C-alpha positions in Angstrom: 57.0 80.7 88.8 60.3 80.1 90.6 62.7 77.2 90.6 62.3 75.3 93.8 65.2 72.8 93.8 67.5 70.6 91.7 67.6 66.8 92.3 70.9 65.2 91.4 71.2 61.4 91.2 74.5 60.4 92.7 76.4 57.2 93.4 78.7 58.5 96.2 76.4 60.4 98.6 79.1 61.2 101.2 81.5 62.7 98.6 78.7 64.7 96.9 77.5 66.1 100.3 81.1 67.1 101.1 81.4 68.9 97.8 78.2 70.9 98.1 78.9 71.7 101.8 82.6 72.5 101.8 83.0 73.9 98.3 79.7 75.7 97.8 78.8 76.4 101.4 75.4 74.7 101.5 74.3 72.9 104.7 72.9 69.4 105.0 69.5 69.6 106.7 66.3 67.8 107.3 65.1 65.4 104.6 61.8 63.5 105.0 62.3 59.7 105.3 61.7 58.2 101.8 61.7 54.4 102.4 64.3 52.7 100.2 65.7 55.9 98.8 68.7 57.3 100.7 69.7 60.8 100.0 70.3 64.3 101.4 68.9 67.8 101.1 71.3 70.7 101.1 70.0 74.1 102.2 71.0 77.7 101.3 71.5 80.5 103.8 67.9 81.4 103.7 66.9 77.9 104.8 65.7 76.6 101.5 66.5 73.0 100.4 67.8 73.9 97.0 69.9 70.8 96.1 68.5 67.3 96.7 70.8 64.4 96.3 69.3 61.0 95.6 71.4 57.8 95.6 71.2 55.6 92.5 72.0 51.9 92.5 72.3 51.8 88.7 75.2 53.3 86.7 74.6 57.0 86.0 75.2 57.9 82.3 77.4 61.0 82.6 77.2 61.4 78.8 73.6 62.6 79.0 73.9 66.3 78.3 70.3 67.2 78.7 71.2 69.2 81.8 74.0 71.5 80.8 74.8 72.8 84.3 73.3 74.0 87.5 74.0 77.6 88.5 74.2 79.4 91.9 74.4 83.1 92.6 76.6 84.5 95.3 77.9 87.8 96.7 81.0 86.0 97.9 82.7 84.8 94.8 86.2 85.2 96.1 85.3 82.8 99.0 84.2 80.2 96.4 87.4 80.7 94.4 89.4 80.2 97.6 87.5 77.0 98.4 88.0 75.6 94.9 91.7 76.4 95.0 92.2 74.9 98.5 90.5 71.7 97.3 92.5 71.4 94.1 89.4 71.8 91.9 90.0 73.2 88.4 87.7 76.0 87.3 87.3 78.5 84.5 86.3 82.2 84.9 84.3 84.0 82.4 83.2 87.6 82.4 80.0 89.0 80.8 80.8 92.7 80.8 77.4 93.7 79.2 75.7 92.3 82.3 78.4 93.1 84.8 78.6 89.4 85.6 81.4 87.0 86.6 80.9 83.3 86.1 83.0 80.4 87.4 82.5 77.0 85.9 83.8 73.7 87.4 82.8 70.0 87.7 81.5 68.2 90.8 83.0 64.9 91.9 80.6 62.9 89.7 81.1 64.9 86.5 78.2 67.4 86.8 78.8 70.9 85.5 78.4 73.7 88.1 78.4 77.5 87.7 78.7 80.1 90.4 77.9 83.6 89.3 78.2 87.0 90.9 77.5 90.6 90.0 80.7 92.6 89.2 83.7 92.7 87.0 86.7 90.5 86.7 88.9 93.2 88.3 86.7 92.9 91.4 87.7 89.2 91.8 91.4 90.0 91.4 91.5 92.4 94.3 
C-alpha cells in the first residue's frame, strides 16, 4: 500500500496554491469538476496529484492536532531553504544522524505543519 494524496481543507485557495507552488515547487494541474466544491490539485514532478486543496465555507479548527504534519522528500533541500528564506517563512532544521536525514519544519499560510526531508547531513546543507 502507498499513500496516494493528502487533502487539505483551506479557506484561501489562492494563497495556499501559491504556497505549494512557489515554496514547495508543486504544479497546479487538472482537477475533475466537482460541482459546488472549488479546489485545486497540485502535482509532483512525476505527474502525480499528491496535494488536493478543497475550499471550506466553514471555519477550520486549526487546534485539531489529529494530523501532526505532512512530509515531502526532496533531493534539492537547499532550493527549498532558499525559497523559504526569500519568502520570509520561518523554519527549523533538524538532523537525524542515525538515518543520514535532514528535516525542515515550517507552517503553511493557514497554520498547517509541513516537513521537507532529504538524505544527507547538516553539513551538506551548509555548503
